[in-house]
SETOR-552736 format. One line per 2 residues: number of its first residue (from 1); their letters; for each residue x, y, z of N, C-alpha, C, CB. Coordinates in steps of 0.001 Angstrom, whole numbers. Glycine has a CB too. Layout:
! residues N
NUM = A = X:Y:Z:X:Y:Z:X:Y:Z:X:Y:Z; ...
This chain:
! residues 188
1 = XX = -80028:133855:166063:-79401:134444:164954:-78506:136008:165362:-80680:134661:163841; -79119:136666:166619:-78515:137755:167113:-77288:137167:168036:-79589:138664:167881
3 = XX = -77629:136038:169260:-76185:134908:169192:-74947:134999:167956:-76851:133226:168930; -75590:134837:167258:-74805:133882:166220:-73699:135271:165392:-76260:132879:164828
5 = XX = -74763:136337:164849:-74136:137450:164866:-73018:138063:165663:-74895:138031:164946; -73509:138208:167282:-72878:138542:168272:-71311:137827:168071:-73741:138141:169512
7 = XX = -71933:136583:168351:-70326:136085:168610:-69262:135888:167044:-70472:134281:169479; -69612:135991:166255:-69293:136276:164973:-68002:137892:165268:-71064:136584:163999
9 = XX = -69111:138535:165620:-68579:140199:165246:-67170:140101:166404:-70141:141864:165804; -67554:139339:167919:-66777:138933:168598:-65655:138171:168449:-67280:138603:169142
11 = XX = -65353:137018:167380:-64271:136279:167020:-63799:137315:165933:-64596:134713:166547; -64237:138407:164997:-63575:138920:164403:-62722:140482:165165:-64428:138955:163304
13 = XX = -63470:141158:166073:-62703:141887:166847:-61656:141239:167676:-63477:142550:167573; -61968:139927:168020:-60413:139255:168805:-59098:139051:168174:-60581:137810:169261
15 = XX = -59933:138207:166938:-58719:138133:165660:-57915:139134:165481:-59218:138022:164286; -58591:140693:165003:-57858:141667:165053:-57193:141876:165582:-58095:142313:165084
17 = XX = -57144:142013:166835:-56721:142340:168187:-55501:141448:168261:-57856:142064:169368; -55471:140267:168097:-54224:139344:167993:-53369:139646:166987:-54537:137975:167799
19 = XX = -53924:139299:166122:-53008:140169:164999:-52161:141575:164772:-53751:140336:164162; -52874:142669:165391:-52111:143979:165281:-51377:143693:166636:-53091:145527:165174
21 = XX = -51519:142631:167821:-50255:142592:168816:-49040:141534:168116:-50824:141922:170513; -49258:140655:167505:-48296:140154:167205:-47558:141014:165730:-48731:138708:167135
23 = XX = -48104:141662:165331:-47582:142543:164254:-46478:143586:164935:-48886:143379:163525; -47166:143877:165938:-46584:145236:166643:-44976:144581:167607:-48155:146029:168017
25 = XX = -45172:143308:167978:-44142:142516:168299:-43186:142372:167513:-44463:141492:168552; -43388:141719:166598:-42843:141404:165470:-41999:142917:164808:-44106:140750:164550
27 = XX = -42571:144236:164641:-42573:145141:164045:-41369:145936:165271:-44147:145642:163680; -41547:145709:166611:-40698:146205:167710:-39155:145306:167831:-41661:146045:169161
29 = XX = -38966:143972:167334:-38171:143426:167528:-37188:143841:166204:-38627:142167:167849; -37797:144132:165373:-37196:144468:164059:-36050:145881:164721:-38686:145005:162684
31 = XX = -37506:146664:164843:-36440:148375:165169:-35618:147938:166170:-37360:150049:165902; -35488:147320:167006:-34436:146956:168094:-33130:146308:167525:-35077:145922:169140
33 = XX = -33752:145630:166880:-32565:144936:165819:-32035:145500:164820:-32929:143873:165153; -32466:146597:164404:-31721:147651:163010:-31159:148719:164117:-33148:148609:161500
35 = XX = -31389:149002:165071:-30825:150393:166413:-29734:149808:167173:-32168:150897:167841; -30179:148392:166967:-28394:147887:167863:-29073:147690:169190:-26727:149442:168059
37 = XX = -30727:147796:169799:-30655:147492:170926:-31143:146060:171129:-31254:148422:171602; -31238:145029:170307:-31900:143969:170601:-30782:143032:171472:-32503:143346:169243
39 = XX = -31066:142190:172641:-30316:141424:173336:-29946:140503:172817:-30694:141110:174249; -28822:139650:173028:-28615:138267:172419:-27658:137952:173804:-27787:138158:170592
41 = XX = -28521:136630:174503:-27801:136038:175842:-27107:135131:175384:-28633:135458:176991; -27484:134202:174034:-26945:133221:173540:-25731:132971:172857:-27615:132934:173013
43 = XX = -25150:134172:172653:-24007:133973:171896:-22987:133068:172585:-23431:135257:171579; -21705:132273:171670:-20927:131474:172335:-20194:131212:171273:-21478:130396:173063
45 = XX = -18943:131214:171481:-17927:131101:170645:-17801:132261:169903:-18032:130032:169876; -18063:132968:169939:-17995:134221:168856:-17062:135088:169369:-19383:135074:168610
47 = XX = -16892:136297:168244:-15455:137510:167858:-16657:138463:168349:-14550:137824:165725; -15789:139002:169074:-16409:140439:169364:-15253:141630:169360:-17180:140418:170929
49 = XX = -16258:142431:168593:-15336:143966:167858:-15585:144896:168539:-15686:144595:166351; -15045:145665:169278:-15551:146826:170117:-15374:148488:169306:-14573:146741:171643
51 = XX = -15875:148771:168977:-15808:150178:167885:-15746:149961:166558:-14577:151083:168042; -16074:150591:165740:-16495:150092:164570:-15508:151366:163340:-18494:150093:164596
53 = XX = -14697:151232:162555:-14113:151924:161453:-13508:150737:160357:-12904:152974:162068; -12476:151440:159727:-12077:150428:158638:-11675:149088:159245:-10859:150973:157765
55 = XX = -11010:148860:160210:-10317:147759:160724:-11826:146694:161440:-8967:148451:162029; -12489:147437:161422:-13499:146462:162105:-14275:145637:160892:-14670:147377:163106
57 = XX = -14456:146452:159974:-15289:146026:158995:-13976:144910:158279:-16012:147485:157958; -12882:145116:158203:-12160:144188:157183:-11462:142483:158901:-10185:145721:156015
59 = XX = -11508:142877:159635:-11667:141981:160863:-13228:141158:160930:-11466:143028:162263; -13922:141854:160709:-15415:140794:160733:-15246:140151:158964:-17457:142078:161040
61 = XX = -15067:140894:158236:-15137:139921:157178:-13914:138981:157222:-15233:140630:155821; -12859:139330:157612:-11934:137806:157665:-12431:136733:158721:-10235:138106:158143
63 = XX = -12987:136782:159810:-13942:136290:160912:-14666:135349:160233:-14892:137361:161590; -15366:136066:159395:-16785:135645:158733:-16230:134857:157505:-17889:137063:158233
65 = XX = -15470:134584:157343:-15278:133605:156011:-15501:132494:156784:-13745:133563:155087; -15259:131975:157842:-15619:130713:158753:-17101:130783:158756:-14983:130745:160374
67 = XX = -17505:129771:158056:-19124:129455:158085:-20127:129003:159504:-19248:128200:157093; -19415:128728:160423:-19723:128732:161422:-19430:129844:162407:-19411:127786:161657
69 = XX = -18952:131239:162083:-18410:132250:162940:-19841:133125:163242:-17069:133160:162144; -19774:133787:163964:-20873:134827:164916:-19577:136070:165259:-21717:133807:166852
71 = XX = -20016:137032:164517:-19483:138326:165346:-20303:139105:165983:-18841:139234:164613; -20085:139817:166881:-20604:140727:168084:-20079:142399:167913:-19920:140025:169641
73 = XX = -20548:143060:167059:-19851:144569:166574:-20555:145793:167803:-20502:145064:164519; -19823:145949:168678:-20577:147025:169482:-19925:148218:169098:-20556:146855:171080
75 = XX = -20603:149446:168876:-20436:150662:168646:-21637:151783:168800:-19951:150600:167473; -20628:152862:168784:-21541:154182:169877:-22447:155098:168121:-19635:155949:171237
77 = XX = -21692:154437:167602:-22335:155433:165858:-23548:154762:165734:-21292:155174:163980; -24099:155754:164877:-25348:155582:164014:-25530:154045:163665:-25219:156477:162612
79 = XX = -26202:153090:163933:-26790:151971:163795:-26856:151824:162098:-28183:151990:164626; -27626:152547:161896:-28590:152902:160624:-27387:153088:159368:-29666:154599:160934
81 = XX = -26622:153572:159904:-25052:153911:158941:-24001:153174:158771:-24283:154938:159366; -23742:152279:160058:-23118:151006:160263:-23378:150241:159119:-23564:150311:161470
83 = XX = -24712:149849:159584:-25392:149074:158639:-25318:148743:157263:-26258:149398:158683; -25865:150085:156741:-25666:150471:155191:-24376:150187:154834:-25913:151967:154826
85 = XX = -23367:150464:155336:-22096:150316:155285:-21352:148678:155377:-21721:151208:156355; -22271:148105:156438:-21580:146967:156070:-22423:146357:155158:-21206:146102:157159
87 = XX = -23177:146531:154803:-23844:145876:153483:-23616:146118:152285:-24990:146013:153387; -22880:146965:152164:-21974:147731:151310:-20807:146313:151235:-21353:149474:152134
89 = XX = -20197:146667:152034:-18824:145701:152170:-18560:144226:152322:-18218:146050:153196; -20168:143972:152934:-19962:142404:153611:-21101:141300:152539:-20644:142431:155750
91 = XX = -20668:140185:152065:-21701:139527:151724:-22979:139429:152584:-21247:138435:151495; -23960:138950:152061:-25296:138932:152743:-24969:137835:153649:-26657:138679:151783
93 = XX = -24657:136806:153237:-24264:135484:154460:-23663:136006:155213:-23414:134194:154165; -22814:136897:155329:-22000:137489:156574:-22607:137823:157415:-21257:138483:156460
95 = XX = -23581:139156:156766:-24332:139804:157433:-25585:139017:158138:-24653:140775:156613; -26039:137689:157596:-26738:137140:158769:-26242:136596:160150:-27335:136219:158308
97 = XX = -24892:136347:160249:-24062:136290:161321:-23645:137682:161865:-22929:135508:160947; -23688:138496:161743:-22920:139509:162238:-24457:140447:163478:-22114:140575:160521
99 = XX = -23768:140801:164549:-25091:141274:165288:-24664:142414:166079:-25801:140132:166276; -25369:143310:165671:-24316:144776:165827:-25376:145501:167166:-24223:146135:163842
101 = XX = -24490:145752:167673:-25037:146043:169446:-24662:147813:169460:-23725:144860:171074; -25416:148358:169894:-25365:149564:169908:-24842:149932:172127:-27175:150112:169073
103 = XX = -23818:150689:172060:-23448:150469:173157:-21921:151194:173566:-23546:149064:173207; -21324:151515:174861:-19938:152587:174578:-19224:152014:175253:-19864:154168:174959
105 = XX = -17922:151808:174543:-16935:151139:175166:-16195:151568:176586:-16063:151074:174218; -16747:152540:177116:-16121:153004:178277:-17301:153024:179392:-15416:154460:178008
107 = XX = -18216:152267:179276:-19113:152169:179790:-19171:150439:180343:-20079:152776:178882; -19408:149991:181754:-19153:148924:182355:-19798:148064:181869:-19263:148937:183489
109 = XX = -21184:148518:182063:-22481:148142:181591:-22784:147208:180654:-23003:149058:181191; -22613:148388:179608:-22528:148105:178332:-21563:146722:177960:-22035:149390:177718
111 = XX = -20141:146770:178337:-19480:145592:177990:-19700:144578:178888:-18164:145773:177849; -20382:144629:180181:-20441:143263:180680:-21678:142635:180322:-20272:143199:182121
113 = XX = -22334:143494:179905:-24150:142913:179682:-24314:142382:178295:-25493:144317:179799; -24053:143279:177293:-24548:142938:176521:-23535:142522:174704:-25551:143951:176743
115 = XX = -22417:141789:175568:-21307:141254:174700:-21040:139565:174886:-19907:142120:175116; -21483:139294:175783:-21607:137806:176240:-20152:137216:176332:-22541:136887:175146
117 = XX = -19454:138076:176664:-17832:137954:176749:-17333:136554:177485:-17197:139311:177689; -17855:136493:178481:-17389:134856:178941:-17540:133732:178642:-17630:134492:179814
119 = XX = -17988:133896:177522:-18203:132767:176215:-17646:133233:174830:-19892:132473:175914; -17349:134380:175037:-16194:135112:173572:-14798:134291:173397:-15516:137045:173983
121 = XX = -14563:134393:172148:-13528:133538:171045:-12381:134232:171082:-13990:133436:169408; -12834:135660:170725:-11622:136797:170383:-12285:137723:170774:-11018:137086:168882
123 = XX = -11835:139103:171398:-12309:140017:171507:-10826:141109:170727:-12895:140066:173083; -11954:142294:169735:-10884:143109:169419:-11386:144210:169572:-10280:142979:168231
125 = XX = -10665:145018:170516:-10687:146701:170933:-10451:147422:170052:-9787:147221:171888; -10866:148505:169544:-10314:149279:168002:-10782:150411:168413:-10950:148818:166328
127 = XX = -11807:150340:169078:-12386:151742:169798:-12856:152554:168135:-10760:152858:170996; -13913:153706:168663:-14426:154328:167109:-13504:155162:166605:-15788:155217:167083
129 = XX = -13676:155047:165411:-12769:155483:163795:-13106:157593:164639:-14273:154718:161219; -11862:157787:164503:-11577:159055:164530:-12277:160082:165999:-12107:159474:163064
131 = XX = -12196:158780:167103:-13077:159123:167965:-11367:159781:168589:-14296:157782:168798; -11385:161009:169850:-10243:161419:170377:-10306:160809:171455:-10006:162720:170485
133 = XX = -8948:160964:172078:-8824:159798:173062:-8619:158249:173162:-9685:159862:173540; -8946:157579:172234:-9095:156398:171347:-8240:155399:172718:-8183:156590:169425
135 = XX = -6840:155632:172682:-6111:154902:173709:-6133:154372:174776:-5547:155239:173949; -6673:155866:175479:-7197:155508:176807:-8220:155086:177189:-7190:156208:177439
137 = XX = -9524:154956:176155:-10051:153809:176153:-10389:152975:175854:-10367:153701:176283; -9555:152945:175336:-9203:150813:174800:-9035:150076:176253:-7059:150352:173652
139 = XX = -7342:151004:176869:-6912:150656:178024:-8294:150236:179246:-5954:151922:178404; -9185:151177:179142:-10368:151287:180544:-10997:150041:179819:-11670:153037:180834
141 = XX = -11112:150092:178430:-12705:148975:177508:-11466:147360:178713:-12628:148762:174028; -10663:147420:178675:-9727:146071:178771:-10263:145645:180277:-7747:146385:178664
143 = XX = -10027:146974:181238:-10362:146700:182484:-11760:146286:182615:-10077:147758:183264; -12507:146680:181816:-14107:146137:181860:-14446:145068:181325:-15030:146915:181285
145 = XX = -13407:144555:180718:-13789:143104:179956:-13416:142213:180776:-13118:142746:178565; -12273:142338:181403:-11308:141224:182537:-12109:141617:183926:-9166:141689:182729
147 = XX = -12668:142376:184092:-13949:142614:185326:-15482:141883:184527:-14261:144844:185702; -15337:141514:183689:-16762:140736:183211:-16486:139609:182988:-17507:141166:181998
149 = XX = -15304:138871:182591:-15297:138014:182550:-15025:137204:184074:-14659:137978:181570; -14577:137483:185308:-14796:137386:186203:-13566:135797:186359:-16406:137528:186355
151 = XX = -14182:134394:186930:-13678:133707:187065:-13739:132353:186165:-13825:133789:188052; -13669:133272:185030:-13911:132280:183731:-12741:132099:183431:-14718:132742:182453
153 = XX = -11648:131557:183862:-10411:131523:183583:-9963:129868:182646:-9699:131796:185117; -10862:129099:182209:-10635:127801:181921:-10350:128090:180450:-11822:126762:182300
155 = XX = -10842:129441:179831:-11076:129366:178503:-10175:130425:178188:-12530:129492:178025; -8585:130787:177551:-8100:131860:177556:-8374:132684:176587:-7068:131750:177677
157 = XX = -8795:134048:176305:-9420:134864:176106:-8330:135766:175032:-9959:135356:177420; -8108:136070:173869:-6929:136602:173359:-7984:138042:173322:-6106:135787:171773
159 = XX = -7086:139396:173354:-7230:140622:173144:-6399:140957:171720:-6785:141358:174417; -7528:141919:170836:-6218:142394:170252:-6810:144166:170080:-5709:141372:168496
161 = XX = -5494:144293:170414:-5573:146133:170763:-4884:147050:169492:-4441:146601:172431; -6175:148047:169175:-5604:148909:168053:-5144:150171:168858:-6758:149284:166792
163 = XX = -3360:150544:168329:-3021:151565:169466:-2826:152568:168192:-1511:151222:170718; -2947:153665:168290:-2706:154991:167166:-1708:155391:167613:-3716:156244:167002
165 = XX = -750:155001:168801:621:155374:169355:1485:154560:169565:623:155915:170396; 2406:154219:168239:3813:153035:169000:3814:153218:170396:5657:153408:168528
167 = XX = 4156:154447:170722:4829:154817:172285:3897:153464:173200:4285:156967:173007; 2270:153611:172907:1663:152977:174114:2135:151339:174355:1:153085:173916
169 = XX = 3226:150954:173056:2950:149446:173786:3429:149261:174907:3440:148306:173145; 4504:149925:175802:4951:149803:176812:3709:149424:177940:5734:150963:176963
171 = XX = 2283:150211:177884:944:150052:178185:1143:148843:178312:-123:150481:177326; 670:148303:176848:79:147591:176680:647:146329:177575:-69:147617:175430
173 = XX = 2029:146193:177627:2886:144656:178107:2585:145218:179528:4966:144272:177600; 2054:146339:180194:2214:146051:181800:764:145318:181877:2416:147648:182983
175 = XX = -318:146057:181033:-1595:145227:181040:-1489:143342:181181:-2316:145670:179514; -561:143221:179820:-550:141981:180177:154:141199:180905:-562:141556:179482
177 = XX = 995:141930:181779:1534:141428:183195:374:141121:184382:2561:142641:183793; -59:142716:184302:-1150:142474:185341:-2243:141596:184949:-1766:143722:185740
179 = XX = -2817:141563:184080:-3928:140633:183787:-3349:139260:183368:-4865:141217:182645; -2630:138563:183206:-2227:137405:182793:-3114:137127:181354:-2422:136347:183999
181 = XX = -3037:138512:180774:-3896:137877:179107:-3108:137698:178325:-4924:138771:178201; -3067:137196:177143:-2631:137462:175939:-3166:138626:174941:-2755:136355:175417
183 = XX = -2191:139340:174847:-2375:140728:174239:-1670:140221:172588:-1345:142217:175302; -2579:140860:171581:-2054:141186:169971:-1907:142370:169915:-2936:140853:168752
185 = XX = -1166:143148:169674:-1282:144754:169059:-1267:144934:167494:45:145680:169582; -2321:145288:167067:-2740:145912:165773:-1872:147140:165444:-4254:146338:165830
187 = XX = -912:147661:164499:-769:148779:164294:-1311:149416:163418:101:148932:164245; -1810:150212:163327:-2445:150982:162148:-1111:151457:161011:-3343:152499:162866
């Protein structure tokens, strides 16, 4: 009787420990997703948006109209605020296919490791809304994207750049020749 009671108590304790561990793992994953810290290594054929503002919401909405589309949006802004704004402006079915990623557009590691660029379909380099020096940061980001793609020349990647100053168009054309990549310019 004593052995039975002892084994019953042990089973309850081990079961409780297992449930606690599993719930902590699920809770940590949810927090990582909410804060944009989750890693998405299996993205393919997706649209990448770098930077968040009015244009990013519009681009995501248009891309996600296709029921198979996936969008990875990287920003350095507060993820909870970004997520709540997107929930207001996008359908729930769109939110399920939108991956928010916390990162800096001027950090090569963030560009290379977080966005699955070799398998991306489109890249929109928009910059952060109301951030100083966004044009130069966009150009720096394009360099990181080209480097991250490496030798993946079998699939042409289209960059869409948002420039705040029309006079920057000459610089974009120079990048077009240097990187032999298709650029489309979005003018605000």
